[in-house]
Backbone as numpy.savetxt, mean C-alpha at the origin, in Angstrom:
# Nx Ny Nz CAx CAy CAz Cx Cy Cz
0.26 7.68 -14.06 -0.69 8.95 -14.27 0.55 10.49 -13.94
2.05 9.66 -13.39 2.75 11.28 -13.14 2.85 11.91 -14.76
3.07 10.54 -15.70 3.64 11.37 -16.83 2.53 12.27 -17.39
1.35 11.87 -17.37 0.37 12.64 -18.05 0.14 14.22 -17.13
0.17 13.96 -16.01 0.10 15.28 -14.90 0.81 15.53 -14.20
2.39 16.10 -15.19 3.73 16.29 -14.20 3.43 16.96 -13.44
1.89 18.00 -12.86 2.39 19.28 -12.34 2.25 18.62 -11.10
1.12 16.90 -11.03 1.30 16.51 -9.47 2.59 16.09 -8.86
3.45 16.37 -9.59 4.95 15.42 -8.57 4.64 15.66 -7.70
4.84 17.36 -7.15 5.33 17.63 -5.87 4.54 17.83 -5.14
3.13 17.86 -4.98 1.86 17.57 -4.11 1.96 16.32 -3.95
2.56 15.41 -4.52 2.05 13.50 -4.19 3.50 13.46 -3.67
4.26 14.10 -3.57 5.69 13.62 -3.00 5.21 14.06 -1.59
4.55 15.48 -1.51 5.12 16.17 -0.12 3.40 15.24 0.41
2.41 14.75 -0.08 1.21 13.79 0.53 2.28 12.58 0.97
2.81 12.33 0.53 3.82 10.61 0.76 4.51 11.13 1.94
5.61 11.88 1.74 6.68 12.67 2.73 6.13 12.59 4.23
4.98 12.91 4.08 4.12 13.68 5.09 3.65 12.88 5.69
3.55 11.81 5.42 3.21 10.10 6.25 3.99 9.92 6.98
5.63 10.14 6.23 6.73 9.44 7.24 6.81 10.15 8.23
6.46 11.51 7.95 6.92 12.80 9.30 5.62 12.29 10.38
4.46 12.42 9.57 3.24 11.80 11.25 3.97 10.22 11.83
4.36 9.34 10.66 4.04 8.85 11.46 3.51 6.78 11.02
3.62 5.78 11.24 3.39 5.32 10.50 1.70 4.80 10.22
1.80 4.98 12.05 0.28 4.16 12.09 -1.11 6.04 11.86
-0.46 6.82 11.29 -0.88 8.41 11.68 -1.92 8.42 10.54
-1.93 7.61 9.72 -2.85 7.63 8.25 -2.92 8.73 7.39
-4.65 9.91 7.47 -4.68 10.74 7.46 -5.05 11.70 8.42
-4.79 11.56 9.39 -5.58 11.93 10.69 -4.75 13.35 10.89
-5.07 13.99 12.39 -4.84 15.45 12.53 -3.04 15.06 12.41
-2.20 14.71 13.04 -0.30 14.80 12.23 -0.48 15.22 11.04
-1.03 13.87 10.13 -0.40 14.35 8.79 -0.91 15.34 8.32
-2.47 15.71 8.61 -2.74 17.00 7.99 -1.46 18.52 8.08
-1.47 18.01 9.84 -0.60 19.52 10.47 0.95 19.53 9.16
1.43 18.32 9.01 2.97 18.21 8.44 2.81 18.85 7.34
1.27 18.36 6.28 0.75 19.24 4.56 0.81 20.37 5.24
-0.13 20.74 5.78 -0.36 22.30 6.03 0.89 22.86 6.16
2.07 22.44 7.46 3.23 23.15 7.15 3.90 23.47 6.53
3.83 22.80 5.07 4.40 22.61 4.38 3.68 23.53 2.94
2.82 23.85 3.25 1.69 25.00 2.32 1.28 23.98 1.62
0.74 22.81 1.80 -0.31 22.79 0.87 -1.70 22.08 1.39
-2.95 21.94 0.60 -3.95 21.73 1.28 -3.74 19.71 1.39
-4.48 19.44 2.98 -4.04 18.31 3.00 -5.93 17.01 2.64
-5.03 17.21 1.27 -6.11 16.34 0.26 -5.36 15.16 0.43
-6.49 13.78 0.45 -6.19 12.62 0.66 -6.29 11.55 -1.37
-7.41 12.79 -1.76 -7.62 12.22 -2.99 -7.04 13.59 -4.26
-6.57 12.97 -5.24 -6.39 13.64 -6.30 -7.95 13.76 -7.48
-7.87 14.25 -8.50 -8.68 14.88 -9.42 -7.94 14.30 -10.81
-7.57 13.72 -10.72 -6.83 13.76 -12.18 -7.84 12.58 -13.31
-7.58 12.58 -14.27 -8.61 11.87 -14.84 -7.64 10.33 -14.99
-8.63 9.08 -14.91 -7.58 8.24 -14.79 -8.13 7.53 -15.90
-8.84 7.16 -16.57 -9.55 7.04 -18.05 -8.05 6.52 -18.73
-8.10 5.07 -19.05 -7.09 4.89 -20.25 -5.60 4.10 -18.85
-5.72 4.37 -18.13 -4.99 3.93 -16.68 -5.50 2.28 -16.32
-4.20 1.97 -16.53 -3.94 0.53 -15.75 -4.83 0.72 -13.98
-5.81 0.85 -13.42 -6.72 0.80 -12.48 -6.62 -0.35 -11.47
-6.13 -1.60 -11.83 -6.29 -3.09 -11.31 -4.88 -3.04 -10.16
-5.45 -2.64 -9.06 -4.09 -3.15 -8.12 -3.52 -4.77 -8.06
-2.25 -4.33 -7.96 -1.35 -6.01 -7.89 -2.10 -6.39 -6.47
-2.09 -7.78 -6.46 -2.65 -8.96 -5.89 -1.03 -9.72 -5.37
-1.21 -10.03 -4.04 0.16 -10.57 -3.37 -0.27 -12.23 -2.58
0.02 -12.96 -3.02 0.23 -14.38 -2.35 0.86 -14.51 -0.75
0.07 -14.93 0.08 0.09 -15.21 1.42 0.38 -16.72 1.42
1.65 -17.02 1.85 1.60 -18.71 2.29 1.92 -19.41 3.46
1.01 -20.06 4.25 1.11 -20.29 5.50 2.64 -21.74 5.09
3.63 -21.06 5.79 4.85 -21.88 6.61 4.30 -23.25 7.08
3.44 -23.98 7.36 3.08 -24.64 8.17 2.09 -25.36 7.53
1.47 -25.61 6.61 0.22 -26.13 6.47 0.51 -25.77 4.62
1.32 -24.69 3.69 0.98 -24.46 2.13 0.20 -23.70 2.18
-1.17 -24.00 3.08 -1.80 -22.76 2.27 -1.70 -21.86 1.56
-2.77 -21.53 0.70 -1.98 -19.94 -0.06 -3.20 -18.84 -0.12
-2.73 -17.63 -0.08 -4.17 -16.44 0.17 -3.46 -15.49 -1.16
-4.51 -14.82 -1.54 -4.18 -13.59 -2.30 -5.09 -12.47 -1.25
-4.10 -11.39 -1.52 -4.43 -10.26 -0.48 -3.97 -9.29 -1.89
-4.40 -7.94 -1.28 -4.44 -6.62 -1.98 -2.91 -5.98 -1.56
-2.94 -6.41 -0.09 -1.54 -5.53 0.94 -0.81 -6.18 1.16
0.91 -6.27 0.47 1.99 -7.18 1.17 2.25 -6.62 2.69
1.66 -5.49 2.58 2.59 -5.18 4.02 2.31 -5.74 5.31
1.08 -6.17 5.26 0.00 -6.26 6.47 0.25 -7.65 7.16
1.17 -7.43 8.00 1.48 -8.86 8.65 0.87 -9.70 9.60
-0.59 -8.85 9.71 -1.72 -9.30 10.96 -1.75 -10.85 9.95
-1.55 -10.62 9.01 -2.82 -12.45 8.41 -1.89 -13.30 9.03
-3.33 -14.67 9.35 -3.27 -15.86 9.77 -3.83 -16.87 9.12
-3.27 -17.94 8.91 -4.06 -19.40 8.27 -5.43 -19.44 8.86
-6.40 -19.75 8.14 -7.70 -19.80 8.05 -7.46 -21.60 8.61
-7.24 -22.06 8.18 -6.94 -23.80 8.90 -6.47 -24.60 9.95
-4.86 -23.73 10.01 -4.40 -23.93 11.26 -4.01 -22.70 12.21
-4.05 -21.43 11.87 -3.64 -20.03 12.58 -2.93 -19.54 12.42
-1.68 -20.75 11.59 0.16 -19.58 12.02 -0.30 -18.55 11.45
0.60 -17.87 11.44 1.09 -16.44 11.24 1.34 -16.84 9.20
0.89 -16.19 8.17 1.12 -16.03 7.06 2.38 -15.08 6.31
3.38 -16.00 5.64 4.39 -15.24 5.22 3.88 -14.88 3.74
5.01 -13.58 3.13 4.49 -13.61 2.16 5.50 -14.21 0.70
4.62 -14.41 0.30 4.83 -15.75 -1.18 5.32 -14.09 -2.22
5.36 -13.45 -2.38 5.32 -13.12 -3.33 4.01 -12.25 -4.55
4.51 -11.70 -5.69 3.13 -10.72 -6.38 2.47 -12.10 -7.24
1.59 -11.70 -6.84 0.50 -13.00 -7.72 0.45 -13.28 -8.86
0.24 -14.02 -9.54 0.70 -15.23 -11.09 2.39 -15.33 -10.96
3.12 -15.21 -9.95 4.49 -15.27 -10.44 4.63 -16.50 -9.67
6.24 -17.20 -10.40 6.26 -17.98 -9.08 6.42 -18.13 -7.33
5.74 -18.91 -6.77 6.62 -18.78 -5.52 7.44 -19.39 -5.28
8.47 -19.18 -4.16 9.43 -19.38 -3.12 8.68 -20.79 -2.53
9.04 -21.85 -2.18 8.96 -22.37 -1.16 8.74 -22.37 0.36
7.76 -22.34 1.26 7.72 -22.29 2.34 8.92 -23.21 3.15
8.86 -22.02 3.97 10.47 -23.19 4.79 9.82 -24.06 5.93
C-alpha cells in the first residue's frame, strides 16, 4: 500500500513506533495516544487509503503440538498462549501455512 500512498509512510512509522514507546500491552490506549500526540500526529488507528486491487488476505500460521503432533492454523504467529485441544500441551510455532513444517521435538 505504501507504494501507492508514499505520503502515508511517516504516519505509519509513527503509529508503529509509538507502539514500542507505549509498551507491548498498551494497544491503542492512553499511553499510545499520548505518544502519537507528542509527536504532533493524530492518534488514528485506521487508515483511509483505498485497498482495491491489493491482496487483503492475511498470512496464516501453523502451530504444532510437540506432544501429540496435532496441527492448528491461526492468524497470529506471536500468540504464545495457544494450547492443544487434545492434550493441553502448549503449542509451538511451526511456520507459515502452506509451507513444509519442521518436525516437532
